[in-house]
C-alpha positions in Angstrom: 10.2 -9.8 -14.2 8.5 -7.9 -11.4 8.8 -4.8 -13.2 7.2 -6.4 -16.6 4.3 -7.7 -14.6 3.8 -4.7 -13.2 3.5 -3.0 -17.0 1.4 -5.9 -17.7 -0.9 -5.2 -15.0 -0.7 -1.5 -15.6 -4.0 0.7 -16.7 -1.7 2.2 -19.5 -1.0 -1.2 -21.0 -4.5 -2.7 -21.0 -5.3 0.2 -22.5 -2.8 -0.2 -25.2 -4.0 -3.8 -25.5 -7.5 -2.9 -26.0 -6.9 -0.4 -28.9 -4.5 -2.9 -30.2 -7.2 -5.4 -30.2 -9.6 -3.0 -31.8 -7.0 -2.0 -34.6 -6.4 -5.4 -35.3 -10.2 -6.3 -35.7 -10.3 -3.3 -38.0 -7.2 -4.4 -40.1 -8.5 -7.8 -40.2 -11.8 -6.9 -41.5 -10.1 -4.5 -44.3 -7.5 -7.4 -45.1 -10.1 -10.0 -45.7 -12.4 -7.5 -47.8 -9.4 -7.1 -49.8 -9.0 -10.8 -49.8 -12.5 -11.9 -50.7 -12.9 -8.7 -53.5 -9.4 -9.7 -55.1 -10.0 -13.2 -55.3 -13.6 -12.9 -56.6 -12.4 -10.6 -59.1 -9.5 -13.0 -60.5 -12.3 -15.8 -60.5 -14.6 -13.4 -62.9 -11.4 -12.5 -65.2 -11.4 -16.2 -65.9 -15.2 -16.6 -66.3 -15.3 -13.8 -68.5 -12.4 -14.9 -70.7 -14.0 -18.5 -70.9 -17.4 -16.5 -72.0 -15.5 -14.5 -74.8 -13.9 -18.0 -76.2 -17.5 -19.5 -76.1 -18.9 -16.4 -78.0 -16.0 -16.6 -80.5 -16.5 -20.2 -81.2 -20.5 -19.5 -81.6 -19.4 -17.1 -84.4 -17.2 -19.2 -86.0 -19.5 -21.8 -86.1 -22.3 -20.0 -87.6 -19.9 -19.0 -90.4 -17.7 -21.9 -91.0 -19.6 -24.5 -89.9 -18.1 -27.7 -87.7 -15.1 -27.4 -90.1 -14.1 -24.1 -89.2 -15.1 -24.5 -85.3 -12.5 -27.5 -85.3 -10.2 -25.4 -86.8 -10.6 -22.3 -84.5 -10.6 -24.9 -81.2 -7.4 -26.5 -82.3 -5.8 -23.0 -82.8 -7.0 -22.0 -79.1 -5.5 -25.2 -78.1 -1.9 -24.6 -79.1 0.3 -24.3 -76.0 1.7 -21.6 -77.8 -1.5 -19.5 -78.1 -3.3 -19.9 -74.9 -1.4 -22.0 -72.0 -4.0 -22.0 -69.5 -6.8 -22.7 -71.9 -8.9 -26.1 -71.8 -11.0 -26.8 -74.9 -12.9 -30.3 -76.0 -15.1 -30.7 -79.0 -16.5 -34.2 -79.2 -19.4 -35.4 -81.5 -22.8 -37.2 -80.4 -21.0 -40.3 -79.6 -18.3 -38.9 -77.5 -15.1 -39.2 -80.0 -12.7 -36.1 -79.8 -12.8 -34.1 -82.7 -10.4 -31.2 -81.4 -9.2 -29.7 -78.1 -6.4 -30.2 -75.9 -8.3 -33.1 -73.9 -8.3 -36.9 -74.9 -11.7 -37.4 -73.7 -14.7 -35.7 -71.9 -13.6 -35.6 -67.8 -15.4 -38.2 -66.2 -15.1 -36.4 -62.6 -16.6 -33.1 -63.7 -18.9 -31.8 -61.3 -21.7 -29.7 -63.1 -23.1 -26.3 -61.9 -26.0 -25.8 -64.4 -23.6 -24.7 -67.1 -20.4 -24.8 -65.4 -18.4 -27.6 -64.4 -15.2 -28.0 -62.2 -12.8 -30.9 -62.4 -9.1 -32.1 -62.5 -7.5 -33.6 -65.4 -3.9 -34.9 -66.0 -4.0 -35.8 -69.5 -3.7 -32.6 -71.0 -2.3 -33.2 -75.2 1.1 -31.0 -74.0 4.8 -32.2 -74.5 4.6 -32.6 -70.5 1.7 -34.3 -69.2 0.4 -31.6 -66.6 -2.4 -31.7 -63.8 -4.9 -28.9 -64.1 -7.6 -27.7 -61.9 -10.2 -26.7 -64.2 -13.3 -24.2 -64.4 -14.9 -24.7 -67.8 -18.4 -24.3 -69.6 -19.9 -26.6 -71.4 -22.8 -26.3 -74.2 -24.0 -28.2 -77.1 -23.5 -27.1 -80.9 -26.3 -28.3 -83.0 -25.0 -28.9 -86.5 -27.7 -30.1 -88.6 -28.5 -34.0 -88.1 -25.8 -34.1 -85.5 -25.1 -32.3 -82.1 -22.0 -31.7 -80.6 -20.5 -30.8 -77.1 -18.1 -28.1 -76.7 -16.3 -27.7 -73.2 -14.3 -24.3 -73.0 -12.3 -23.7 -69.6 -9.5 -22.3 -68.0 -6.7 -23.7 -65.7 -7.3 -22.2 -62.2 -4.0 -23.2 -60.3 -2.6 -20.1 -60.5 -5.5 -18.1 -59.1 -5.9 -20.9 -56.6 -1.9 -20.1 -55.6 -2.6 -16.6 -55.8 -5.7 -16.7 -53.3 -3.3 -19.0 -51.2 -0.5 -16.6 -51.2 -2.8 -13.4 -50.5 -4.2 -15.4 -47.5 -1.1 -16.2 -45.9 0.1 -12.5 -46.4 -2.8 -11.0 -45.2 -2.6 -13.3 -41.8 1.3 -12.5 -41.6 0.2 -8.7 -41.8 -2.2 -9.0 -39.1 -0.1 -10.7 -36.9 2.6 -8.3 -37.2 0.1 -5.8 -36.8 -1.0 -6.8 -33.7 2.6 -7.9 -32.4 3.7 -4.2 -33.1 0.7 -3.1 -31.3 1.5 -5.2 -28.3 5.1 -4.0 -28.3 4.3 -0.5 -28.8 2.0 -0.7 -26.0 4.8 -2.2 -23.8 6.9 0.8 -24.5 4.1 3.1 -23.9 3.2 1.8 -20.7 6.9 1.7 -19.7 7.4 5.3 -20.5 4.1 6.1 -18.6 4.8 3.9 -15.7 8.3 5.5 -15.0 6.9 8.8 -14.7 4.1 8.0 -12.7 6.2 5.6 -10.4 8.6 9.0 -10.0 5.0 10.4 -8.9 4.3 7.4 -6.6 7.8 7.5 -5.0 7.6 11.0 -4.2 4.0 10.8 -2.9 5.3 8.1 -0.4 8.1 10.1 1.0 5.6 12.9 1.5 3.4 10.5 3.2 6.1 9.5 5.7 6.1 13.2 6.8 8.8 14.8 4.6 6.5 17.6 3.2 9.5 19.5 1.6 9.6 16.6 -1.2 8.3 17.6 -4.7 7.2 15.7 -7.9 9.6 16.3 -10.6 8.5 17.8 -13.9 10.2 17.0 -17.0 7.4 18.1 -19.6 4.9 20.8 -18.4 3.0 20.9 -21.8 1.6 17.2 -21.5 -1.2 15.8 -19.0 1.5 14.1 -16.5 3.4 17.5 -16.4 0.5 19.5 -15.4 -0.8 16.9 -12.8 2.8 17.0 -11.4 2.7 20.6 -11.3 -1.1 20.6 -9.5 0.5 18.0 -6.8 3.3 20.5 -6.3 1.0 23.5 -5.5 -1.3 21.4 -3.6 1.7 20.1 -1.6 2.7 23.9 -1.2 -0.5 24.8 0.2 -0.8 21.7 2.5 3.0 22.8 3.9 1.8 26.2 4.6 -1.4 25.2 6.7 0.9 22.2 8.5 3.2 24.9 9.2 0.2 27.0 10.4 -1.3 24.2 12.6 1.9 23.7 14.0 3.0 27.0 15.1 -0.9 27.4 16.7 -0.5 24.3 18.4 2.7 25.5 19.7 1.4 28.7 20.9 -1.8 26.9 22.3 0.7 24.5 24.2 2.5 27.5 25.7 -0.5 29.5 26.2 -2.5 26.7 28.1 0.3 24.9 30.0 1.4 28.1 31.5 -1.7 28.9 33.4 -2.1 25.5 34.4 1.3 24.9 35.7 0.6 28.6 37.5 -2.9 27.1 38.7 -0.7 23.8 40.1 1.8 25.9 42.2 -0.8 27.9 43.6 -2.6 24.9 44.9 0.4 23.0 46.4 1.2 26.5 48.0 -2.3 26.5 49.4 -2.2 22.9 50.5 1.1 23.8 52.4 -1.0 26.4 54.6 -4.0 23.8 54.8 -4.8 22.2 58.4 -8.4 21.4 57.7 -8.3 17.3 56.4 -11.6 18.3 53.9 -10.0 21.2 52.4 -6.7 19.4 52.0 -8.6 16.3 50.4 -10.1 18.9 48.0 -7.2 20.5 47.1 -5.3 17.2 46.4 -8.1 16.3 44.1 -7.6 19.6 42.3 -4.0 18.9 41.7 -4.6 15.6 40.6 -7.1 16.7 38.2 -4.7 19.4 37.0 -1.9 16.8 36.4 -4.3 14.9 34.6 -5.0 18.1 32.0 -1.4 18.5 31.9 -0.6 15.0 31.0 -3.4 14.6 28.2 -2.4 17.9 26.4 1.3 16.8 26.6 0.3 13.5 25.3 -1.8 15.3 22.6 1.2 17.2 21.4 3.2 13.9 21.3 0.7 12.2 19.1 0.2 15.3 16.6 4.4 15.4 16.6 4.3 11.9 16.1 1.9 12.0 13.1 3.9 14.9 11.5 7.1 12.9 12.0 9.5 12.9 9.1 12.0 10.3 7.7 14.3 12.9 7.7 15.1 12.9 11.5 15.7 9.2 11.4 19.0 7.6 12.4 20.2 4.0 12.9 19.2 2.6 16.3 20.7 -0.2 18.4 17.4 -1.5 19.4 18.8 -4.0 22.2 20.4 -1.0 23.8 17.3 1.1 23.6 14.9 -1.7 25.1 17.3 -2.4 27.8 17.0 1.2 28.9 13.3 1.3 28.6 12.9 -2.1 30.5 15.1 -1.0 33.1 12.5 1.7 34.3 9.8 -0.7 34.5 11.5 -3.8 36.2 11.1 -2.1 39.5 7.4 -1.3 39.2 6.8 -4.8 38.0 8.4 -6.3 41.2 6.5 -4.0 43.5 3.4 -5.4 42.1 4.8 -8.9 42.2 4.7 -9.6 38.8 7.3 -11.9 36.9 9.3 -9.3 34.4 10.7 -11.3 31.6 13.0 -10.0 28.9 13.8 -11.9 25.8 16.3 -9.8 23.4 18.1 -11.1 20.4 21.4 -9.7 19.7 22.5 -7.6 16.8 19.0 -6.2 15.7 19.4 -2.5 14.3 16.9 -0.5 12.4 16.3 3.0 11.4 13.7 5.4 12.9 13.1 8.5 15.5 14.7 7.0 18.6 12.6 9.2 21.0 9.4 8.1 19.2 10.4 4.4 19.3 11.3 4.4 22.9 8.0 6.5 24.1 5.9 3.9 22.1 7.7 1.0 23.8 7.5 2.5 27.0 3.6 3.1 26.7 3.3 -0.5 25.9 5.2 -1.8 28.7 3.9 0.9 31.2 0.4 -0.4 30.4 1.2 -4.0 30.6 2.3 -3.5 34.1 -0.2 -1.3 35.1 -3.3 -3.6 34.1 -1.6 -7.0 34.8 -2.6 -8.1 38.6 -0.9 -11.3 38.9 1.1 -13.5 36.6 3.8 -12.0 34.0 4.8 -9.1 31.7 7.1 -10.3 28.8 8.8 -8.1 26.6 10.7 -9.6 23.6 13.0 -8.4 20.8 13.4 -11.0 18.0 13.1 -11.1 14.3 9.9 -12.0 12.9 9.8 -12.6 8.9 13.3 -11.7 8.9 12.5 -8.1 10.2 12.9 -7.1 14.0 9.9 -6.6 16.0 9.0 -5.6 19.8 6.6 -8.0 21.5 5.1 -7.1 24.6 2.7 -9.6 26.3 0.7 -9.8 29.8 -1.5 -11.9 31.6 -4.2 -9.1 32.3 -7.5 -8.6 31.5 -6.9 -8.3 27.8 -9.1 -6.6 25.1 -12.1 -8.2 23.5 -11.3 -8.7 19.3 -14.2 -6.7 18.4 -12.5 -3.3 20.3 -8.9 -4.0 18.9 -9.5 -1.4 16.3 -11.4 1.0 18.7 -8.5 1.2 21.1 -6.4 2.8 18.6 -8.5 5.8 18.4 -7.9 8.7 20.9 -9.6 9.0 24.0 -11.2 5.7 23.4 -11.4 3.8 26.6 -12.8 0.2 28.0 -15.5 -0.1 30.6 -13.2 -1.7 32.7 -10.4 0.4 32.4 -12.8 3.7 33.5 -11.9 3.5 36.9 -7.9 3.3 36.4 -5.9 6.7 36.0 -5.5 7.2 32.5 -6.6 9.6 29.3 -7.0 6.9 26.6 -4.2 8.2 24.5 -1.6 5.3 25.1 -2.3 3.5 21.9 -3.0 6.4 20.2 0.3 7.6 20.5 1.7 3.9 19.6 -0.3 4.1 16.4 1.1 7.6 15.2 4.5 6.3 15.9 3.8 3.1 14.0 2.1 4.8 11.3 4.9 7.8 10.9 7.6 4.7 10.8 5.3 2.1 8.4 5.5 -0.2 11.2 3.4 -3.1 11.6 1.3 -2.9 14.9 -0.9 -5.9 15.6 -2.8 -6.7 18.8 -3.4 -10.3 19.6 -4.9 -12.7 22.5 -2.2 -13.8 24.7 -4.9 -16.4 26.5 -4.6 -14.8 28.7 -4.1 -11.4 28.4 -2.8 -9.1 25.7 0.2 -9.5 23.1 1.3 -6.4 21.1 3.6 -7.0 18.2 5.5 -3.8 16.7 7.4 -4.9 13.7 10.0 -2.7 11.6 9.1 -2.8 7.7 11.9 -4.3 5.4 13.0 -0.8 4.2 14.0 0.1 7.8 15.2 -3.0 9.0 19.0 -3.9 9.2 20.8 -6.5 11.2 24.0 -5.9 12.4 26.5 -5.1 15.6 24.6 -2.0 16.3 27.7 -0.3 17.5 27.6 3.3 17.4 24.0 3.6 16.7 21.7 6.3 18.2 20.3 5.6 21.6 16.9 7.1 23.1 16.8 9.2 25.9 15.5 7.1 28.7 11.7 8.0 29.3 10.6 9.1 32.7 8.7 6.9 34.8 6.9 7.5 37.9 7.8 5.4 40.8 4.2 4.2 41.8 2.4 2.3 38.9 -0.9 3.8 40.0 0.6 7.2 38.8 2.6 6.2 36.2 -0.5 7.6 33.6 -0.2 10.8 35.1 2.7 11.7 33.4 2.8 9.5 30.3 -0.8 8.1 28.9 -1.2 4.4 29.3 0.0 2.8 25.9 -1.5 -0.6 26.1 -5.1 -1.6 24.4 -6.1 -2.1 28.3 -5.4 1.6 29.2 -7.3 2.9 26.0 
């Protein structure tokens, strides 16, 4: 049913339906033109036969008078001579002289010389009802005038007209039905090929740049489109590999001199006795640490955004969460915060354990850092049947207007600019969420912030988690105020 609904809503089926409607209207116009032309021709044939009979009777009357006319009318009215002919000759007072009608029809509807009526008293072996189209005229015979009625039974013409109309209607219905059926087949065929392209594009969007669109027929439009997409992907993969190589080279070239600079500053600090000079060098060391942390965070974000689902494994989410929260429980207690954990059992999912652990660590780190009093809650539960991490705090929170901005790199709220950090924490969380297809939501905890990180349906599983991969423990500083120097703040407040 879902597949049929997809076909019915597809652009190919809509185009096929529009073409079918246009073709159906064209066929309908053609059919009804044939119908009116054919039925009009049949009526014209009937009237031409009546005119021929009238002409013959006039010639007979001019040659043989009334007696010859009576003989001619009776001869034409004979069932063996003309079965559908209707004839009647009466005198001036209405007495029947010849023909196959007993009397002049009373229900005749006159249309100038032509009359239409229904009669059921034909002078035949069996009484029949006839629908008659006839012509009437006056025969002047000396001192007395006579009335002559010449017509045809048009029942067969009306029957033909009705059957022709029914046949054309059935033909039009069959044409439309075949058009819709053909549209379904056409749309289904196109949709299968488009669906294959879409599936491949989604795998590529998830980070697997090695995927390519299968090309079954290269000589049609979709085949050419697939070839163009594959060529574009080849170029993108080459560019991505080049950027990754450049990033690695830059990382090595910058981190090495920064690390060497920090080491020299520490060496100088050990030989420094002047308090003012020591304070200056300590500030320089802190700045170097901040640069190293920022650069490392940018590299982690880039790698998270370029993550591939080929690296995904089954993760025991309970074990991963316990390992991460073990690092932050002492930090929360040191600040006098209540640290609450609520983990449902048996929840597993597929993903990169290192990235998932780093994202969760960033969220908890920031919640602890920006909560001055109250509690930090870390929960693992099912939301709408899918595993989800929830990190809530009672800190200052994030205004609703800024909840989209805090996901951007290097963006920080005014109240957090005096705190350590580079504004890259939530950027990393957002990058991990994007590479895994996670649902990331920032909500009001009243007071504080509530962050929900929910796994998608195709990655979520529920099981015992035995044998699942565990993430390495993220490194944490022993002092809360220095935590952002090794890891960028992950919560919205740190952004």
